[in-house]
C-alpha positions as CSV (number, residue, x, y, z in Angstrom):
1,M,195.7,-6.8,-29.0
2,N,195.0,-10.2,-30.2
3,R,191.7,-11.9,-30.3
4,A,192.1,-13.7,-26.9
5,S,193.1,-10.6,-25.0
6,K,190.0,-8.7,-26.4
7,L,187.7,-11.8,-25.4
8,L,189.3,-11.7,-21.9
9,L,188.8,-8.0,-21.6
10,T,185.4,-8.0,-22.7
11,A,184.1,-10.9,-20.5
12,S,186.0,-9.4,-17.5
13,L,184.4,-6.1,-17.8
14,A,180.9,-7.5,-18.2
15,M,181.3,-9.8,-15.2
16,L,182.8,-6.8,-13.2
17,A,179.7,-4.7,-14.2
18,V,177.2,-7.5,-13.1
19,G,179.0,-8.2,-10.2
20,I,179.4,-4.7,-8.8
21,F,175.7,-4.3,-9.8
22,V,174.7,-7.3,-7.8
23,S,176.8,-6.3,-4.9
24,F,175.5,-2.7,-4.3
25,T,171.9,-2.7,-5.2
26,H,169.4,-3.8,-2.9
27,I,167.2,-5.7,-5.6
28,P,166.5,-9.2,-4.1
29,L,168.5,-11.6,-6.5
30,S,169.8,-15.1,-5.7
31,P,173.1,-15.0,-3.9
32,V,174.5,-17.2,-6.7
33,W,175.0,-14.1,-8.5
34,T,177.7,-12.8,-6.3
35,I,180.2,-15.4,-7.7
36,V,180.3,-13.3,-11.0
37,L,182.5,-10.5,-9.3
38,P,185.4,-12.9,-8.5
39,Y,185.4,-14.5,-11.7
40,G,185.6,-11.1,-13.3
41,V,188.6,-10.1,-11.5
42,I,190.2,-13.5,-12.3
43,L,189.6,-12.9,-16.0
44,F,190.9,-9.4,-15.8
45,G,194.1,-10.9,-14.3
46,L,194.4,-13.2,-17.0
47,F,193.9,-10.5,-19.4
48,L,196.8,-8.7,-17.9
49,I,199.0,-11.7,-18.0
50,N,198.2,-12.1,-21.7
51,L,198.8,-8.3,-22.4
52,T,202.1,-8.5,-20.6
53,F,203.4,-11.6,-22.4
54,Q,201.9,-11.0,-25.8
55,K,205.3,-9.9,-27.4
56,E,207.2,-12.9,-26.1
57,W,204.6,-15.2,-27.2
58,A,204.3,-13.7,-30.7
59,G,208.1,-13.8,-31.0
60,S,208.3,-17.6,-30.1
61,D,206.3,-18.4,-33.4
62,D,209.1,-17.2,-35.6
63,G,211.1,-20.5,-35.3
64,G,212.2,-20.9,-31.6
65,Q,211.4,-24.7,-32.2
66,A,213.2,-27.0,-34.2
67,K,211.9,-27.8,-37.6
68,P,209.8,-31.1,-37.7
69,R,211.8,-33.9,-39.4
70,S,210.4,-36.8,-41.4
71,P,210.0,-40.1,-40.2
72,L,213.2,-41.4,-41.8
73,Q,215.2,-38.7,-40.4
74,R,214.1,-39.4,-37.1
75,D,215.1,-43.0,-37.2
76,S,218.5,-42.1,-38.6
77,P,221.3,-40.7,-36.4
78,P,222.5,-37.2,-36.9
79,P,225.2,-36.5,-39.6
80,A,228.6,-36.8,-38.3
81,K,230.7,-33.6,-37.9
82,D,233.9,-33.3,-39.9
83,S,236.7,-34.5,-37.5
84,Q,240.4,-35.8,-37.8
85,G,238.8,-39.2,-36.8
86,E,237.4,-41.3,-34.1
87,P,239.4,-41.1,-30.9
88,T,240.9,-44.6,-30.3
89,V,240.4,-46.3,-26.9
90,T,243.2,-48.4,-25.6
91,P,242.2,-51.5,-23.9
92,H,242.4,-51.7,-20.0
93,R,245.6,-53.1,-18.7
94,P,245.7,-54.1,-15.0
95,A,247.9,-51.8,-12.7
96,Y,250.0,-54.5,-11.5
97,G,252.6,-56.5,-13.1
């Protein structure tokens, strides 16, 4: 697990614990504390998504993107491939006589 998934798991478990405590105890607390439980569930879902796609995201850092080019290379056209020559274009002739 990477740092982000550990952080998501810790935050979600803490919010779930607080939310369950507030929901099932009869201590007079502000009703605002009940919003913590849904946020804990949302963070736990984000943790599961992060855990599921962790290998794919780690593999994309190896070189899935093209290497950055210098400003001179960006302005110049890509090098021409070896070919027999440019195909010639014949001028347009009208179909009638």
